VOKE-748172 format. One line per field, with one value per residue: x, y, z of N, C-alpha, C in turn; residue in three letters; residue number from 1. Coordinates in Angstrom, 3 decimals. Layout:
BEGIN
n.xx = X:...;
n.yy = Y:...;
n.zz = Z:...;
ca.xx = X:...;
ca.yy = Y:...;
ca.zz = Z:...;
c.xx = X:...;
c.yy = Y:...;
c.zz = Z:...;
vexmi = ala:...;
ketor = NUM:...;
This chain:
BEGIN
n.xx = 2.179:2.207:0.422:-1.109:-0.795:-2.848:-2.141:-0.201:-1.873:-3.781:-1.955:-1.109:-3.578:-4.137:-1.812:-1.044:-3.218:-6.834:-7.887:-6.296:-5.638:-5.707:-4.340:-4.186:-2.419:-0.602:2.562:1.894:-0.736:-1.510:-2.772:-3.473:-5.725:-7.693:-9.063:-9.404:-12.284:-11.833:-13.369:-14.235:-12.229:-11.224:-13.307:-12.903:-10.664:-7.545:-6.530:-7.654:-8.267:-9.842:-12.306:-13.088:-11.460:-12.851:-11.831:-11.319:-12.318:-12.930:-12.759:-13.114:-11.698:-11.689:-9.664:-10.481:-11.437:-13.882:-15.978:-16.228:-18.803:-19.266:-17.711:-16.392:-13.408:-10.650:-8.483:-7.559:-8.476:-8.380:-9.472:-9.110:-8.552:-6.139:-4.429:-1.531:0.224:2.032:4.566:7.942:9.434:8.690:6.187:5.198:4.725:3.249:0.722:0.041:-0.617:-2.949:-5.049:-8.380:-9.241:-9.025:-6.700:-4.419:-3.824:-2.226:-2.624:-4.331:-7.681:-10.979:-14.011:-15.854:-19.051:-19.517:-18.467:-15.678:-12.211:-10.769:-7.538:-5.749:-3.573:-0.388:-0.524:1.833:2.482:0.948:0.535:0.746:-0.342:-0.375:-2.740:-4.194:-4.975:-3.003:-2.796:-0.045:-0.034:-1.972:-0.666:1.676:0.640:-0.418:2.174:3.298:1.731:2.852:4.387:7.414:8.185:9.414:9.493:8.329:8.157:6.645:6.871:6.561:8.247:9.760:8.670:8.795:6.215:4.171:4.179:4.345:5.772:5.007:6.840:8.346:9.944:11.634:12.312:13.485:12.417:14.362:16.179:14.205:13.367:12.826:12.001:12.193:10.728:8.697:7.517:6.540:4.428:2.826:1.803:0.312:-1.858:-3.501:-3.896:-5.278:-4.486:-3.198:-2.135:-0.056:3.243:5.732:8.478:10.279:12.338:14.847:15.961:18.675:18.941:16.746:16.143:16.079:14.675:15.559:13.446:12.403:10.897:10.187:12.314:11.124:12.090:14.673:14.782:13.442:15.256:17.473:16.702:15.742:16.151:15.767:13.652:13.774:16.434:16.553:14.653;
n.yy = 7.649:4.838:1.926:1.801:-0.551:-2.509:-3.367:-1.224:1.046:1.115:1.215:3.835:5.103:4.549:5.350:7.816:9.540:9.638:11.033:10.673:10.641:9.272:10.723:11.265:11.954:13.643:14.686:16.362:17.367:19.491:20.186:17.643:15.002:12.986:11.986:10.270:9.728:9.684:8.369:6.254:4.717:2.712:0.729:-0.077:-1.818:-2.090:-0.877:1.787:5.081:6.991:9.645:11.932:15.122:18.527:20.568:19.275:17.297:13.769:10.629:7.838:6.168:4.828:3.564:4.708:7.137:7.207:8.001:5.698:3.873:3.473:0.776:-0.028:-0.843:1.040:3.694:6.240:9.479:13.139:16.445:19.946:23.094:22.476:21.196:20.605:23.024:21.877:19.747:20.642:22.054:19.902:19.163:17.146:15.006:16.384:16.681:14.206:13.659:14.975:13.973:13.903:15.677:15.270:15.032:12.513:9.771:7.455:5.480:2.444:1.786:1.836:3.382:2.889:1.697:3.539:5.903:5.908:5.998:2.827:2.105:0.010:-0.890:0.496:1.267:0.512:-1.551:-3.654:-7.057:-9.346:-12.617:-15.792:-15.324:-13.899:-10.718:-9.270:-7.906:-6.162:-4.835:-5.966:-8.466:-7.293:-6.196:-8.492:-9.703:-7.803:-8.142:-10.058:-11.102:-11.050:-9.366:-6.240:-4.616:-4.715:-5.703:-6.457:-7.894:-8.290:-10.899:-11.708:-15.240:-18.143:-19.800:-18.658:-16.192:-13.554:-13.931:-13.853:-12.298:-11.898:-9.697:-9.218:-7.437:-8.216:-7.377:-5.875:-8.273:-10.004:-13.270:-15.257:-17.462:-18.068:-20.045:-20.221:-17.568:-17.951:-19.724:-18.389:-16.580:-18.205:-19.118:-17.005:-15.868:-16.106:-18.903:-18.207:-15.631:-16.217:-15.962:-16.997:-16.775:-16.188:-13.983:-12.869:-9.855:-8.047:-5.266:-3.033:-1.531:1.941:5.133:8.525:9.810:7.817:5.896:2.551:1.100:-0.463:-0.742:-1.470:-3.931:-5.400:-5.272:-6.730:-9.077:-10.003:-12.346:-14.546:-16.756:-17.358:-18.125:-20.810:-22.091;
n.zz = 4.089:4.294:5.217:8.534:10.911:12.777:15.655:16.286:15.777:17.322:19.941:19.435:19.833:22.455:23.885:23.299:22.365:22.428:20.345:18.216:14.843:11.504:8.671:5.069:2.247:-0.552:-1.895:-4.133:-3.390:-0.876:2.163:2.941:1.694:2.826:5.758:8.596:10.940:14.450:16.182:14.278:13.748:14.844:14.161:11.656:10.304:8.823:5.489:5.583:4.771:5.287:5.022:2.374:2.621:3.322:1.326:-0.746:-3.898:-3.989:-5.546:-7.453:-10.347:-13.572:-16.266:-18.488:-17.921:-16.640:-13.670:-11.010:-9.151:-5.724:-3.810:-6.129:-7.843:-8.541:-9.769:-7.355:-7.475:-7.590:-6.910:-6.603:-4.978:-3.687:-5.242:-6.800:-8.941:-10.981:-12.174:-11.674:-14.684:-16.235:-18.203:-19.524:-17.398:-15.648:-17.389:-17.671:-15.395:-14.816:-16.116:-17.626:-16.002:-13.333:-10.691:-10.615:-8.591:-8.643:-6.906:-6.253:-5.153:-3.243:-2.703:0.156:1.298:3.314:2.521:3.217:2.031:0.827:0.621:-1.597:-3.293:-4.648:-7.996:-9.586:-7.799:-7.721:-7.774:-10.450:-10.318:-11.555:-12.725:-11.038:-9.301:-7.038:-4.049:-2.574:-0.118:1.344:2.035:3.379:5.357:6.845:7.331:9.124:11.437:12.656:15.535:15.657:13.668:12.334:10.085:6.645:3.041:0.110:-2.710:-6.800:-8.170:-11.392:-12.638:-14.141:-14.337:-12.937:-13.662:-12.257:-9.023:-5.456:-3.231:-0.189:2.027:5.158:8.034:11.294:14.641:17.010:19.061:18.388:17.604:14.805:11.978:8.521:7.369:9.622:9.368:6.762:7.402:9.131:7.285:5.950:7.572:7.535:5.060:1.582:-0.453:-2.930:-2.263:-0.390:0.300:-1.993:-1.745:0.880:2.777:5.256:6.389:7.157:6.900:5.361:2.454:2.281:1.564:1.789:3.643:4.897:3.606:2.112:-0.521:-2.761:-5.425:-5.365:-4.378:-6.068:-7.959:-7.193:-6.522:-8.856:-10.655:-9.187:-9.310:-11.869:-12.607:-10.862:-12.383;
ca.xx = 1.227:2.249:-0.504:-0.744:-1.049:-3.814:-1.517:0.370:-2.856:-4.414:-1.323:-0.944:-4.491:-4.099:-0.627:-0.704:-4.369:-7.921:-8.252:-5.214:-6.234:-4.821:-4.619:-3.258:-2.200:0.584:3.433:1.283:-1.804:-1.064:-1.611:-3.877:-6.792:-8.573:-8.845:-10.169:-12.806:-11.377:-14.552:-14.517:-11.011:-11.267:-14.294:-12.508:-9.317:-7.268:-5.902:-8.730:-7.529:-11.040:-13.145:-12.475:-11.769:-13.655:-10.846:-10.833:-13.179:-12.240:-13.238:-12.291:-11.742:-11.132:-8.548:-10.977:-11.684:-15.347:-15.876:-16.951:-19.543:-18.837:-17.253:-15.587:-12.035:-10.037:-7.488:-7.868:-8.156:-8.812:-9.345:-9.615:-7.721:-4.914:-3.547:-0.014:0.473:2.532:5.730:9.084:9.808:7.890:4.853:4.486:4.486:1.824:-0.392:-0.141:-1.134:-4.215:-6.043:-9.756:-9.353:-8.519:-5.452:-4.017:-2.611:-1.122:-3.238:-5.689:-8.487:-12.490:-14.876:-16.660:-20.532:-19.541:-17.749:-14.182:-11.337:-9.733:-6.244:-5.520:-2.010:0.236:-0.954:2.721:3.087:0.218:1.179:-0.098:0.403:-1.153:-4.058:-4.890:-4.323:-2.684:-2.375:1.100:-0.379:-2.558:0.550:2.811:-0.240:-0.170:3.518:3.512:1.190:3.610:5.188:8.761:8.455:9.217:9.049:7.962:7.926:6.288:7.131:6.421:9.507:9.552:8.537:8.384:4.961:2.972:4.217:4.753:5.645:4.823:7.955:8.405:11.490:11.081:13.224:13.085:12.460:15.624:16.027:13.384:13.581:11.885:12.863:11.491:9.687:7.717:6.751:5.315:3.387:1.847:1.031:-0.615:-2.777:-3.978:-3.956:-5.438:-3.241:-2.501:-1.547:1.274:4.442:6.686:9.985:10.327:13.651:14.805:17.183:19.405:18.418:15.826:16.585:14.970:14.929:16.158:12.283:12.089:10.003:10.900:12.520:11.125:12.532:15.990:14.506:13.263:16.330:18.477:16.126:14.890:16.256:15.513:13.117:14.153:17.642:15.974:13.684;
ca.yy = 6.771:3.382:1.447:1.442:-1.743:-2.743:-3.044:-0.041:2.220:0.910:1.689:5.270:5.891:4.203:5.807:9.315:10.482:8.979:11.538:10.465:10.195:9.070:11.170:10.645:13.020:13.471:16.005:17.153:17.840:19.998:19.574:16.291:14.635:12.435:11.960:9.270:10.031:9.114:7.608:5.289:4.305:1.037:-0.066:-0.590:-1.777:-2.254:0.325:2.774:6.526:8.044:10.320:13.013:16.503:19.404:21.171:18.487:16.254:12.398:9.873:6.472:6.205:3.739:3.904:5.403:8.378:7.139:7.777:4.449:3.888:2.902:-0.472:-0.609:-0.711:1.762:4.658:7.246:10.863:14.035:17.756:21.029:24.327:22.120:20.403:21.111:23.916:21.200:19.171:21.569:21.733:18.621:19.299:15.678:14.369:17.269:16.286:12.625:13.519:15.806:13.468:13.838:16.957:15.016:14.802:11.030:9.435:6.254:4.437:1.628:1.986:1.819:4.131:1.836:2.211:4.621:6.991:5.887:5.444:1.750:1.675:-1.561:-1.063:1.339:0.540:-0.098:-2.689:-4.657:-8.350:-10.296:-13.812:-16.870:-14.777:-13.267:-9.569:-9.573:-6.446:-5.969:-4.082:-6.734:-9.337:-6.502:-5.958:-9.665:-9.652:-6.733:-8.771:-11.225:-10.396:-10.808:-8.538:-4.882:-4.090:-5.807:-5.271:-7.542:-7.580:-9.634:-11.109:-12.829:-16.442:-19.145:-20.605:-17.663:-14.618:-12.894:-14.522:-12.918:-12.355:-11.069:-9.161:-8.717:-6.978:-8.462:-6.583:-5.896:-9.183:-10.956:-14.606:-16.038:-17.804:-17.807:-20.991:-19.701:-16.745:-18.406:-20.547:-17.305:-16.150:-19.390:-19.147:-15.576:-15.481:-16.970:-19.794:-17.418:-14.480:-16.712:-15.585:-17.921:-16.344:-15.006:-13.628:-12.160:-8.951:-7.274:-3.926:-2.763:-0.511:2.751:6.523:9.526:10.087:6.615:5.138:1.277:1.301:-1.709:-0.983:-2.150:-5.321:-6.198:-5.394:-7.425:-10.663:-10.400:-13.606:-15.732:-17.975:-17.556:-18.787:-21.639:-22.922;
ca.zz = 3.272:4.426:6.041:10.023:11.298:13.766:16.852:16.166:15.641:18.670:20.856:19.404:20.412:23.885:24.718:22.729:22.466:21.788:19.042:17.299:13.418:10.538:7.390:3.971:0.996:-1.652:-1.804:-5.122:-2.663:0.275:3.320:3.181:1.079:3.372:7.315:9.354:12.071:15.688:16.707:13.514:13.192:15.398:13.769:10.533:10.379:7.247:4.887:5.624:4.844:5.985:4.033:1.602:3.316:2.415:0.453:-2.318:-4.040:-4.016:-6.530:-8.010:-11.627:-14.356:-17.070:-19.593:-17.431:-16.061:-12.319:-10.566:-8.016:-4.575:-4.007:-7.154:-7.823:-9.468:-9.319:-6.529:-7.912:-6.660:-7.628:-5.582:-5.132:-3.070:-6.369:-7.514:-10.187:-12.141:-11.912:-12.263:-15.893:-16.704:-18.748:-19.779:-16.349:-15.597:-18.184:-17.276:-13.806:-14.979:-17.290:-17.460:-15.184:-11.939:-10.320:-10.558:-7.446:-8.942:-6.065:-6.527:-4.086:-3.538:-1.722:0.510:1.583:4.633:2.034:3.234:1.155:1.166:-0.229:-2.010:-3.622:-5.507:-9.198:-9.929:-7.061:-7.803:-8.187:-10.985:-10.011:-11.943:-13.500:-9.910:-8.963:-5.472:-3.388:-1.987:1.088:2.261:2.590:4.176:6.751:7.537:8.202:10.002:12.407:13.103:16.662:15.377:12.264:12.627:8.755:5.641:1.845:-0.681:-4.426:-7.694:-9.017:-12.384:-12.678:-15.246:-14.247:-12.437:-14.389:-10.985:-7.631:-4.424:-2.573:0.806:2.714:6.555:9.055:12.592:15.547:17.899:19.777:18.137:16.980:13.702:10.695:7.337:7.488:10.415:8.781:5.785:7.947:9.588:6.405:5.437:8.470:7.599:3.630:0.806:-1.009:-4.141:-1.440:0.142:-0.559:-2.561:-1.194:2.151:2.999:6.759:6.120:8.308:6.893:4.463:1.591:2.702:1.112:3.136:4.087:5.552:2.926:1.547:-1.948:-3.247:-6.663:-5.185:-3.832:-7.301:-8.886:-6.550:-6.580:-10.098:-11.273:-8.329:-9.668:-13.176:-12.348:-10.424:-13.095;
c.xx = 1.331:1.158:-0.005:-1.296:-2.072:-2.978:-0.847:-0.750:-3.512:-3.438:-1.270:-2.257:-4.708:-3.069:-0.408:-2.162:-5.411:-8.347:-7.476:-5.904:-5.332:-5.290:-3.828:-3.403:-0.899:1.377:2.805:-0.140:-1.358:-2.528:-2.191:-5.148:-7.694:-8.265:-9.997:-10.884:-12.250:-12.183:-14.882:-13.263:-10.788:-12.430:-14.069:-11.428:-8.777:-6.619:-6.653:-7.910:-8.619:-11.879:-12.602:-12.543:-12.425:-13.184:-10.831:-12.116:-12.196:-13.207:-12.482:-12.530:-11.150:-10.132:-8.998:-11.704:-13.382:-15.037:-16.871:-17.827:-18.747:-18.561:-16.601:-14.161:-11.549:-8.928:-7.875:-7.549:-8.927:-8.602:-9.963:-8.514:-6.142:-4.167:-2.448:-0.285:1.059:3.903:6.808:9.471:9.684:6.494:4.353:3.999:3.037:0.808:-0.880:-1.099:-2.602:-5.207:-7.262:-10.119:-9.317:-7.133:-5.238:-3.043:-1.724:-1.604:-4.248:-6.575:-10.040:-12.688:-15.995:-18.386:-20.567:-18.946:-16.481:-13.603:-10.751:-8.827:-6.005:-3.815:-1.767:-0.150:0.509:3.064:2.032:0.587:0.452:0.390:-0.660:-2.755:-4.820:-4.300:-3.977:-1.821:-1.192:1.040:-1.116:-1.654:1.227:1.691:-0.190:1.303:3.692:2.739:1.802:4.485:6.553:9.047:8.334:9.211:9.197:7.904:7.777:6.427:6.631:7.582:9.158:9.441:8.002:6.966:3.722:3.037:5.248:4.845:5.746:6.072:8.012:9.536:10.770:12.422:12.623:13.165:14.007:15.525:15.001:13.883:12.459:12.840:11.764:10.422:8.333:6.903:5.932:4.297:2.323:1.307:0.097:-1.816:-3.948:-4.204:-4.612:-4.153:-2.508:-1.860:-0.080:2.313:5.288:8.103:9.772:11.780:13.886:16.187:17.426:18.931:17.495:16.131:15.414:15.593:15.202:14.971:11.575:11.115:10.903:11.098:12.530:11.687:14.013:15.861:14.249:14.232:17.381:18.008:15.585:14.799:16.390:14.971:13.490:15.380:17.442:15.193:14.323;
c.yy = 5.418:2.951:1.367:0.222:-1.778:-2.439:-1.845:1.109:2.035:1.391:3.337:5.925:5.818:5.302:7.559:10.322:9.806:9.645:11.482:9.970:10.073:9.660:10.911:12.020:12.649:14.725:17.124:17.641:18.555:20.768:17.980:16.058:13.720:12.184:10.861:10.008:9.261:8.086:6.135:4.292:2.846:0.317:-0.616:-0.834:-2.277:-1.190:1.380:4.020:7.527:8.673:11.445:14.493:17.454:20.154:20.454:17.622:15.044:11.588:8.558:6.393:5.327:4.162:4.838:6.829:8.393:7.092:6.626:4.876:3.258:1.532:-0.812:0.053:0.084:2.838:5.977:8.726:12.094:15.379:18.742:22.081:23.659:21.208:21.294:21.941:22.805:20.717:20.266:21.000:20.211:18.408:18.065:14.968:15.073:16.960:15.046:12.578:14.093:15.395:13.725:14.978:16.584:15.006:13.054:10.883:8.481:5.254:3.715:1.452:1.879:2.815:3.208:2.506:3.329:5.775:6.818:5.491:4.089:1.838:0.424:-1.609:0.111:0.607:-0.108:-1.250:-3.659:-5.866:-9.218:-11.820:-14.921:-16.260:-14.034:-11.994:-9.674:-8.239:-6.788:-5.752:-5.038:-7.911:-8.584:-6.546:-7.350:-9.915:-9.057:-7.247:-9.744:-10.603:-10.097:-9.706:-7.020:-4.229:-5.116:-5.069:-6.761:-6.940:-8.673:-9.617:-12.162:-14.280:-17.283:-19.588:-19.364:-16.298:-13.955:-13.962:-13.575:-13.322:-11.480:-10.809:-8.557:-8.333:-7.423:-7.495:-6.854:-7.077:-10.360:-12.439:-15.243:-16.460:-17.632:-18.844:-20.816:-18.758:-16.991:-19.366:-19.625:-17.098:-17.123:-19.750:-17.909:-15.357:-16.482:-18.001:-19.019:-16.206:-14.944:-16.445:-16.849:-17.812:-15.730:-14.899:-12.553:-11.335:-8.255:-5.945:-3.815:-1.422:0.818:3.998:7.339:9.933:8.782:5.784:3.786:1.559:0.059:-2.129:-1.864:-3.522:-6.123:-6.254:-6.517:-8.965:-10.822:-11.684:-14.663:-16.771:-18.316:-18.355:-20.403:-22.632:-24.143;
c.zz = 3.618:5.427:7.538:10.336:12.643:15.098:17.135:16.278:17.013:19.871:20.762:19.960:22.038:24.622:24.497:22.941:21.623:20.710:18.040:15.999:12.545:9.362:6.060:2.904:0.136:-1.407:-3.107:-4.359:-1.425:0.951:3.249:2.099:1.601:4.932:7.703:10.795:13.363:15.955:15.628:13.285:13.828:15.227:12.530:10.366:8.984:6.784:4.675:5.658:5.137:4.614:3.479:2.621:2.624:1.589:-0.837:-2.414:-4.188:-4.831:-6.843:-9.619:-12.438:-15.412:-18.373:-19.182:-16.719:-14.605:-11.933:-9.239:-6.859:-4.663:-4.849:-7.180:-8.816:-9.155:-8.361:-7.180:-7.088:-7.193:-6.599:-5.894:-4.298:-3.848:-6.833:-8.580:-11.278:-11.344:-12.393:-13.495:-16.386:-17.066:-19.031:-18.683:-15.844:-16.091:-18.048:-16.021:-13.762:-15.788:-16.853:-16.513:-13.806:-11.905:-9.872:-9.669:-7.743:-7.909:-6.363:-5.131:-4.527:-2.468:-1.316:0.942:2.547:3.895:2.569:2.215:1.692:0.246:-0.310:-2.349:-4.431:-7.152:-9.874:-9.106:-6.864:-8.605:-9.058:-11.161:-10.378:-12.396:-12.062:-9.742:-7.259:-5.054:-2.324:-0.450:2.000:3.067:3.694:5.647:7.409:8.141:9.015:11.623:13.159:14.366:16.551:14.363:12.720:11.108:7.517:4.150:1.091:-2.140:-5.243:-8.323:-10.155:-12.386:-13.640:-15.649:-13.880:-12.927:-13.350:-9.808:-6.398:-3.688:-1.495:1.471:3.952:7.448:10.443:13.570:16.425:18.926:19.443:17.588:16.059:12.671:9.542:7.180:8.286:9.835:7.581:6.235:8.634:8.465:5.872:6.255:8.315:5.938:2.815:-0.134:-2.112:-3.452:-0.776:-0.341:-1.065:-2.358:-0.054:2.671:4.257:6.218:6.831:8.317:5.711:3.689:1.958:1.914:2.251:3.913:4.920:4.975:2.265:0.317:-2.234:-4.703:-6.368:-4.827:-5.141:-8.162:-8.567:-6.497:-8.052:-10.693:-10.395:-8.849:-11.258:-13.193:-11.895:-11.251:-13.993;
vexmi = met:ala:pro:met:gly:lys:pro:leu:leu:glu:arg:ala:met:ala:asp:met:cys:pro:asn:phe:val:leu:thr:ser:gly:gln:thr:glu:met:tyr:pro:ala:thr:thr:met:ser:arg:pro:glu:leu:gln:leu:asp:arg:phe:gly:asn:tyr:trp:gly:glu:ser:leu:ile:val:asn:glu:thr:ala:ile:met:asp:asp:ser:gly:asn:leu:leu:pro:arg:gly:glu:ile:gly:glu:leu:val:his:arg:gly:pro:asn:val:met:met:gly:tyr:tyr:lys:asp:pro:lys:ser:thr:glu:glu:ala:arg:lys:phe:gly:trp:his:his:thr:gly:asp:leu:ala:leu:ile:asp:ala:asn:gly:glu:val:leu:phe:leu:asp:arg:lys:lys:asp:met:ile:lys:ser:gly:gly:glu:asn:val:ala:ser:val:lys:ile:glu:glu:thr:leu:leu:ala:his:pro:ala:val:gln:asn:ala:ala:val:val:gly:leu:pro:his:pro:gln:trp:gly:glu:ala:val:ser:ala:phe:val:lys:leu:lys:pro:gly:ala:val:ala:asp:glu:ala:gly:ile:glu:ala:his:cys:arg:lys:his:leu:gly:gly:phe:gln:val:pro:lys:leu:val:arg:ile:leu:glu:glu:met:pro:met:thr:ala:thr:gly:lys:leu:arg:lys:val:glu:leu:arg:gln:gln:tyr:asn:gly:his:phe:val:glu:arg:ala;
ketor = 1:2:3:4:5:6:7:8:9:10:11:12:13:14:15:16:17:18:19:20:21:22:23:24:25:26:27:28:29:30:31:32:33:34:35:36:37:38:39:40:41:42:43:44:45:46:47:48:49:50:51:52:53:54:55:56:57:58:59:60:61:62:63:64:65:66:67:68:69:70:71:72:73:74:75:76:77:78:79:80:81:82:83:84:85:86:87:88:89:90:91:92:93:94:95:96:97:98:99:100:101:102:103:104:105:106:107:108:109:110:111:112:113:114:115:116:117:118:119:120:121:122:123:124:125:126:127:128:129:130:131:132:133:134:135:136:137:138:139:140:141:142:143:144:145:146:147:148:149:150:151:152:153:154:155:156:157:158:159:160:161:162:163:164:165:166:167:168:169:170:171:172:173:174:175:176:177:178:179:180:181:182:183:184:185:186:187:188:189:190:191:192:193:194:195:196:197:198:199:200:201:202:203:204:205:206:207:208:209:210:211:212:213:214:215:216:217:218:219:220:221:222:223:224:225:226:227:228:229:230:231;
């Protein structure tokens, strides 16, 4: 589910197969929910997840259960025969995931004019800084475009002035050389001022799950007091 950066996607299509396609889904929905068309993948870069598969319906919903038109941001929802029966011995979570008759993914997204899903962020990972909603994945995509960066995670940390401060953690590629000031300067070239990380940390290793996903919760916990303690 992690967004694939433009350089990696181009390399995969060139080296593996021109029909290499990106799909997305969840453990709760088998086997997938959306898929990109090979001939369109190189036309729209970013966090595009493609079009809804014929096995399920895909829509964007607001917090009140209203389905939103194309171009508007809300939660990505699905319904169809591929939705799970429920969470094991957890009826409360099952009911929460099925509000308004749709399966709720917890992802913020929109469906563009071409009918493609554009993923913006996990609802829980959206950073609210100085009155702005900042999508962590947009900044992560920019960090991954830096030639020295192998992996990146962006979180919001408590800040006495901004509410949350955009904070970036990166791991460098083997043998690569870069410093935190240079990575911040790279962000300033490609992002708006409110999106530029107020903290950049280069880590030897990133906290990962057994399935290879970044554990942002550990970064939040470890650096939670960074800005508060400095105030």
